N, C-alpha and C positions, 0 to 999 in steps of 0.2 A: 479615506472613502474606500469602500471596496467591490474588491476585483475578482470574477471569478472564472474558474478553469474546468473546467470537460474535456475529460478523456476521455475519448472511448478507440475501439483495434472495430466497433462496426462504421458498416454505413446504413443498417437497417435504423426504426423513429429512434433507442432509445436515447441519444442526449440529446436529439431536438426538445423530449417527453423533460429530463433534464430540464433544460435549456428553458422554458415555459416554465418549471416550477420556481425557475430563481425568475424569471421577470414579476409570476404572480405572486411573488414572496417581496418585491422590488425594488429589485435589481431594475435600471437600465440596461438596452441591448447591448449601448456599446459599453455595458464595463464586466460583458459576457465573453468569454476568450472562447471555443467550440476546442481540441489537438483533435486531430483525427493518428490518426497511426495504422497506417492500414496494413489488414492480413497480407497482403499479395501487391507490390506495386501497381498504381494505375488504376486499383478500383478509386469510384468512385465520393468524392463524404458523402457525411449524411445529412438529411432534410433537417435545417432549423428553423427556426419563426423570425422572421421576414427583420433586420437591423441590427444578427447578430453574427460573429466574423468565426468564418473557419481554416486553423491555420494545420495547412494537408503537408503534414512530412512522406518523403520519400518513398518508406517502407515504414517496416513497424521497430520501432528504434526504444524500443520502452519503456516500460511508468517512467523512469529517473527521467532519459532525455526528454519525454517530450510533456509530463510533468511541469520541468523547468523552462522547454520550449512556451506554454504559458505565463509559467512563473516572474521568466525575462520580461516579454511583453507589459505584465502585470505588474513592476517594477518599476519600468518605463515611465509609465502614460501614469505613475503615481499614486500609487496605489497602501495606503495605510495597513489596510491588512487585504490579505490571500487568501478564496478558499480553490480547494482546492478538494474536486472531484468524480469520482466514478461515474459509465455511462450507465450501469448500475444501479445506482446507490437511491435512495427513497429518504422520507423522510413526514413527519405529521407538522403540518401547515405552523409553521412559527415557530421551528426547528430552528431556523437560521436569522432569524432574530438577532432568536436568543444569544447563537452562540455571538455575532456578529453585537452585541452588548456589554455583555459579560465581556467581549475583549474588550472592548470599549472600559467599563469599567472599573476591572484588572488588570493595571498592564504589565505587570510583570510576568504574567503568563500569553507568553509564548506562541505556544502549543492550546492550543483550546480542539473536541470532538466531541461529539451528543454522544447517550447511550445509542449501545449500535441492540441490534437486531438479526438476527439471525432468519429472514423474510421466509427462503422455501421449508425450514420446523417451525416455527414461529415462537421461538425463545430470543433469549438474550445471547449473544453475541459477546457482547462488552461495554466491559467497564472502566475499560483502561487497560493498558500490559504494563504488568512487573515485569520488573529486572533480577533478577536474581546479582551479588557479587559474583559469581564468575561468567556474569554475560549471557546465560539461559533468560530465557521469555516466555510469559505464560498469560492467556488474556483473565482477564477476573469477571465473571460472571454472576458476582453478585458485588453491590454497588459497598466502596469503603467508608468511613467518614465520611462526610463534604465538609468544605468548609469554605465559610457565605457562598456558598451552589457550588461545589465545586469539585468532583473527584481530583484530587491530587493523584494521578499519576506518572511511569519515566516512564512512555511510547504513547502514540493509538495507534489506530489504525492507517493504511495512508490512505483507506478510500472515502474518506469524509473530513476532512481538515481544513478547521483555518489558522495562517501562520501572521503571525504582526513584523510586518515591513524591513522593519527592523533591524527583527532579530536576523534576516536573510542575511542581507548587506552586511553582518559583524562575521558569520558565522558562515555562510556560503549557501550552494543550494546543494539539489543533492547529487550525489558522488554517484557517478550515470556508472563508473566503469560497475558500478550490482547491476545495471538491467533491472530487476522486477525482484524483491523481494529484501525485507530488512534497508529497506535504504531512511522509510520514514524514522523506523526505529536508532537506526544512525544519525542523524539529523538531528533529531529534536536528544540522545543522549550528545551531543555540540550543545544545541541551545542550552540543556540545562549546565552546563560546565560553565557557559560563556553566563551563569547567573542568573538563564531562563528562569522561567514556572511553565510546566505540562500535567494539561488537566481534563476534567469526561464533564463537561458541563451538564447539572442534575438537570433532567425534568425534559430536553430539546432531547427528542427522540429522531434518529438514525434507522438506519436496517438498507444491507442489502444480503440478496441473496445466497451463503455462506457456497451452499452447493459439496457439493465432493472432490473428489482428485482428480478430479478428468483428465491431466497430464505427469501421468507419476514421475515420467527422466526428465524432464526439464524442471519440472515444481519441487521435487527434488535435487537436482541440481545446483538449481539457484541459493532454495533455503540450505543446504550442507553446505555450499562450501562463501558466501556469504553471510549466512551466523557464526562461523569461524572470524573470519571479516568482525564480527560486529564484539564477537568475547574476547577478538586483543585489546582493539581500542577500546573494554569496558575494564580490560583484569590483566593482560598481558597474554602469559606464557601460560598461566596454570589454568585460566577463561580455555582458551585455543585448545591442549589439555580436554578438560572435560569439555567441549567442545564435542571432539572427535568421538570419546566415549561413551557421551548420547546417540551422537550419531549412529556410531557403526552400532549401538545397542537395538533401535528403528530397525536398520537393515538386518537384523540377526532380524528380528520377528514379522520380518518382507520373505524373509531366506526360509524359514519353516511352511509359507504359505504354499512360494516354490516347491515344495516338497511333500504339501499331507495332499493324501490321496483320495480325498473328498472334494478337494476343489477341482474347479471347472479349467478351462482350458481358459479361457478370459479371465477369469481371475489370479492365475499362475502368470500369465503375460502381462497384469499391474504388476506384480508384484514384485517381478524378474526389475520390470523398466523402473521400481525404486529403486531397488537396491542395488540398479549399474548409475541411476541418478546418485543418488549419496558416494559412490564407492568416487564414481569421477567428480564429484565436484570439492571429496574430499582431495583430494590427487590435487584439482587441479588450482586450490588454497594454497596450498605447498608452492607449489608448480610458478603460481603470480598468472596462473589465465583468468583476462575479465570478460570481462561480455557476454555478451547475451551463450545462453547457451550450446554444445559440439552440433553440428551440422547433423551427426550421424545417433547424437542420443534415442534412444529407442521413445518414440514418443509425440520427435518434433516435426515430422509430416503430421501432427494435430493442434500444434502449439499456434494459437490462435487468440489466447486472451492475457500473455503474457506482455 
């Protein structure tokens, strides 16, 4: 049995559109759950098709907690597979059916996703994620060799993911301390270490608007902090050291923009927020501070998608 969880932080029609498309793919309404992480306490849930339940969170709890709320409901209801979608997920007709069929045909694949297109650019965004020996990750923008119609990889993007329930029951759900970013890769690492496989189903085409870096401070903070956590799990101290060096290099690139006289004031502010986010994210990893980004971080007032 397949159950789907749609996570949204908005109260417009996007989540309802995704839910309706799931109904069009053949899922019964009672097998679809929308989890609403409101951008501010008290905001009403989004409109959804009749028969679909909306689980209203008290505030924006982050991706990991929000998806976990939905996954627990699905597991309690006896789901064999759980499909996780964000409100901006898109797909070509039949993609969900392809994923579910592949999961049933290849039970060793506990994590499956579609080929992902960046709908804002019309280019391929991901055929899965590769992880280096030191825990660094990158999306594959061209397909690797397929095995039985599946592209093996180390992780897939969390915006469109099909998970086996027995894997979740064995290794657990998302690590809620991470709040957002890298939590899917951390879960997929646990799944692989427990003996399951991760892959992208060839011919199942999905998409999302990857967009630009609109919240540089919170984004950089979570990416830096959570990436060190992942690198430590993957490779121990050498992975952490490599991660620190990698993010300090990124920060240096953005720091040059801060002092570049050709840059606009807005561009400099954007770069400054990114540098601040990286430095504080790295610092908080070593301090052991988890959860959402600090309230005084630049850009937190505009944090609407984390």
